[in-house]
C-alpha positions as CSV (number, residue, x, y, z in Angstrom):
1,M,0.1,-0.3,0.0
2,I,1.4,3.5,-0.7
3,S,0.6,5.7,1.9
4,G,2.9,9.0,0.4
5,L,5.0,10.2,-2.3
6,K,8.0,12.5,-2.8
7,G,9.1,13.1,-5.9
8,T,9.2,16.0,-9.1
9,L,5.8,17.3,-10.0
10,K,5.4,16.5,-13.9
11,K,2.1,17.4,-14.6
12,L,-0.7,19.4,-13.1
13,E,-4.5,19.3,-14.6
14,V,-7.8,20.1,-13.5
15,G,-8.6,16.4,-10.8
16,F,-5.0,14.9,-11.4
17,V,-1.6,15.3,-11.2
18,H,1.9,13.5,-12.4
19,I,4.6,12.7,-10.1
20,E,7.7,10.9,-10.9
21,T,9.5,9.9,-8.6
22,G,11.8,6.3,-8.6
23,G,12.0,6.3,-12.2
24,I,8.1,5.9,-12.2
25,T,5.7,8.3,-12.8
26,Y,1.9,8.1,-10.9
27,E,-1.2,9.3,-11.7
28,V,-2.5,10.7,-8.5
29,T,-6.3,12.6,-8.1
30,I,-6.7,15.5,-6.0
31,S,-9.3,18.1,-4.8
32,F,-9.8,21.3,-6.7
33,K,-8.6,22.9,-3.9
34,T,-5.0,20.7,-3.6
35,Y,-4.5,21.9,-7.6
36,L,-5.3,24.9,-6.3
37,E,-2.3,25.2,-3.8
38,L,-0.5,23.4,-6.5
39,K,-0.8,25.1,-9.7
40,N,1.5,28.1,-9.0
41,L,4.6,26.4,-8.3
42,P,7.1,25.8,-10.8
43,P,7.8,22.5,-13.4
44,L,9.8,20.4,-12.0
45,K,9.4,20.8,-8.3
46,E,9.4,18.5,-5.6
47,I,6.4,17.6,-3.6
48,Q,5.4,14.9,-1.3
49,L,1.7,14.6,-1.0
50,Q,-0.4,12.4,1.6
51,I,-1.5,8.9,-0.4
52,F,-4.7,7.2,0.4
53,H,-4.4,3.8,-1.7
54,S,-7.7,2.7,-3.6
55,I,-8.0,-1.2,-4.2
56,N,-11.9,-2.8,-5.2
57,E,-12.8,-4.8,-7.9
58,R,-12.7,-2.3,-9.9
59,G,-8.6,-1.4,-9.6
60,Q,-6.9,0.9,-7.9
61,K,-6.3,5.0,-7.8
62,L,-4.9,6.8,-6.1
63,F,-6.0,10.0,-3.3
64,G,-3.7,12.9,-3.0
65,F,-3.6,15.7,0.2
66,L,-1.0,17.7,1.3
67,T,-1.9,17.5,5.0
68,E,-2.7,13.9,6.4
69,Q,-5.3,15.8,8.1
70,D,-7.4,16.5,4.8
71,K,-6.6,12.6,3.4
72,E,-8.6,12.2,7.2
73,F,-11.2,13.9,6.9
74,F,-11.8,12.8,2.9
75,K,-11.4,9.5,4.7
76,V,-14.3,10.3,7.7
77,M,-16.2,11.2,4.1
78,K,-15.9,8.1,2.2
79,G,-16.5,6.2,4.9
80,L,-20.3,7.5,5.1
81,Q,-23.3,5.7,3.5
82,G,-23.8,6.8,-0.4
83,I,-20.5,9.0,0.0
84,G,-17.9,6.9,-2.3
85,E,-14.5,8.5,-3.0
86,L,-15.4,11.7,-5.5
87,T,-18.4,12.9,-4.0
88,A,-15.7,13.0,-0.7
89,L,-12.9,15.1,-2.8
90,K,-15.9,17.2,-4.3
91,I,-16.7,17.7,-0.2
92,L,-12.9,18.7,0.5
93,S,-12.3,21.1,-2.4
94,F,-15.8,23.1,-1.1
95,F,-15.6,22.8,2.7
96,S,-13.0,22.5,5.6
97,A,-14.0,19.5,8.6
98,E,-15.5,22.7,10.6
99,E,-17.4,24.5,7.8
100,L,-19.5,20.4,7.4
101,Y,-20.0,20.4,11.4
102,R,-21.5,23.9,11.0
103,I,-23.7,23.2,8.0
104,V,-24.9,20.4,9.2
105,Q,-25.5,21.7,13.5
106,S,-26.8,24.6,11.8
107,G,-29.4,23.0,9.5
108,E,-27.9,24.5,6.3
109,V,-28.3,22.0,4.0
110,K,-28.5,24.3,0.7
111,E,-25.4,26.0,1.6
112,L,-23.7,21.6,0.2
113,E,-25.7,22.7,-3.3
114,K,-22.5,25.1,-3.5
115,I,-20.4,21.7,-5.1
116,P,-21.2,21.2,-8.6
117,K,-23.9,18.8,-9.6
118,V,-25.2,18.5,-5.4
119,K,-28.4,19.4,-5.8
120,G,-32.0,18.7,-4.2
121,K,-32.1,14.6,-3.5
122,T,-28.1,14.4,-3.4
123,S,-27.7,17.6,-0.9
124,E,-30.2,16.0,0.6
125,K,-28.0,12.6,1.0
126,I,-25.2,13.6,1.9
127,F,-26.7,16.2,4.8
128,F,-28.7,13.4,6.3
129,E,-25.6,11.2,6.3
130,V,-23.0,13.7,7.5
131,K,-26.2,14.0,10.5
132,Q,-26.5,10.3,11.1
133,N,-23.2,10.0,11.7
134,L,-21.8,13.2,14.1
135,K,-20.2,11.8,16.6
136,K,-17.5,10.4,14.0
137,L,-17.1,14.1,13.2
138,E,-16.8,15.5,16.3
139,L,-14.8,12.4,16.9
140,F,-11.9,14.1,14.1
141,L,-12.4,17.4,15.0
142,S,-11.3,16.7,18.7
143,G,-8.9,14.6,17.7
144,S,-7.1,16.2,14.9
145,S,-3.8,18.5,14.8
146,K,-4.2,22.2,13.3
147,E,-1.2,21.2,10.7
148,S,-0.4,23.8,8.1
149,S,-0.7,23.8,4.7
150,V,2.1,23.8,2.4
151,I,0.0,27.2,0.4
152,L,-0.6,29.7,3.4
153,T,-2.1,32.7,1.8
154,S,-4.8,32.6,4.6
155,L,-2.8,34.2,6.8
156,L,-1.8,36.5,5.0
157,Q,-5.4,37.3,4.8
158,S,-8.9,39.5,5.6
159,P,-12.0,37.1,6.7
160,E,-13.2,39.3,3.9
161,E,-10.5,38.2,1.2
162,I,-11.0,34.5,2.4
163,A,-14.5,35.0,1.8
164,F,-13.7,36.4,-1.6
165,S,-10.7,34.2,-2.8
166,K,-14.2,31.4,-2.2
167,K,-16.1,32.5,-4.1
168,R,-14.9,32.6,-6.4
169,E,-12.4,29.5,-6.6
170,T,-15.8,27.5,-6.0
171,A,-17.2,29.6,-9.5
172,I,-14.1,28.6,-11.0
173,L,-14.5,24.6,-10.3
174,G,-18.5,25.2,-10.9
175,L,-17.4,26.7,-14.5
176,V,-15.0,23.3,-15.0
177,Q,-17.6,21.2,-13.8
178,L,-19.5,22.5,-17.1
179,G,-16.5,21.8,-19.6
180,F,-14.8,25.6,-19.3
181,E,-11.4,25.4,-19.0
182,E,-9.7,26.6,-16.5
183,K,-7.8,29.8,-17.9
184,T,-11.4,30.7,-19.3
185,A,-13.5,29.7,-16.7
186,S,-11.2,32.2,-14.2
187,K,-11.2,34.7,-17.1
188,E,-14.7,34.1,-17.2
189,V,-15.5,35.0,-13.1
190,D,-12.8,37.8,-12.4
191,K,-14.5,39.7,-15.4
192,I,-18.3,39.2,-14.0
193,L,-16.8,40.1,-10.2
194,K,-16.1,43.6,-11.8
195,N,-18.5,44.4,-11.8
196,F,-21.7,41.6,-9.9
197,S,-22.0,41.6,-6.1
198,S,-23.6,39.2,-5.6
199,N,-22.1,36.2,-2.3
200,D,-23.2,32.9,-4.2
201,P,-21.0,31.1,-6.3
202,G,-24.8,29.5,-8.3
203,E,-25.4,33.1,-9.4
204,I,-21.9,34.1,-10.5
205,I,-21.8,31.2,-12.7
206,R,-25.4,31.9,-14.1
207,E,-24.5,35.5,-14.8
208,I,-21.1,34.8,-16.8
209,L,-23.4,32.0,-18.7
210,K,-26.3,34.5,-19.8
211,S,-23.4,36.8,-20.7
212,L,-22.1,34.6,-23.4
């Protein structure tokens, strides 16, 4: 079983990264959050990821995380009934464990619809499963260490800047999920945000689609 990889960054795209180590190149599935934290690194930079090695009847797959905390959060989420590995990874792209706990405690099921392709019954199912297993999330939060991410930009940002960055990143990911290239999505989101002040990424995406 592979539990970690340290090697050369060979290729990076939304959803996966290629890491070369010991003459072998591994394809590792990553969240959009991890992609954003890696995308400004120069080519051939040495990186290290915590790995969850998935083995089932369909084959093998590597999931990569910048911190052990993110890896453990992923394991908690994918272990819930009806929440598979890819849905768990989507959750990590948008919410920290603390944010998800707050959403469930306050009953804000609509917050989960910020995740692309998670609407209606799907968001309700995720909400229900997390709520039914809230003790697991509480145990994770009580035992998790406050590890630092490789990219510590949030420490240098005000709460308003953090909220704006998250809104922007969520809208970009939504467009990417709809088939936009990441560069095009970034350009369109930045253009619409100059004159559109909504805090809802869904509304931002709708405005962009209307303007095309």
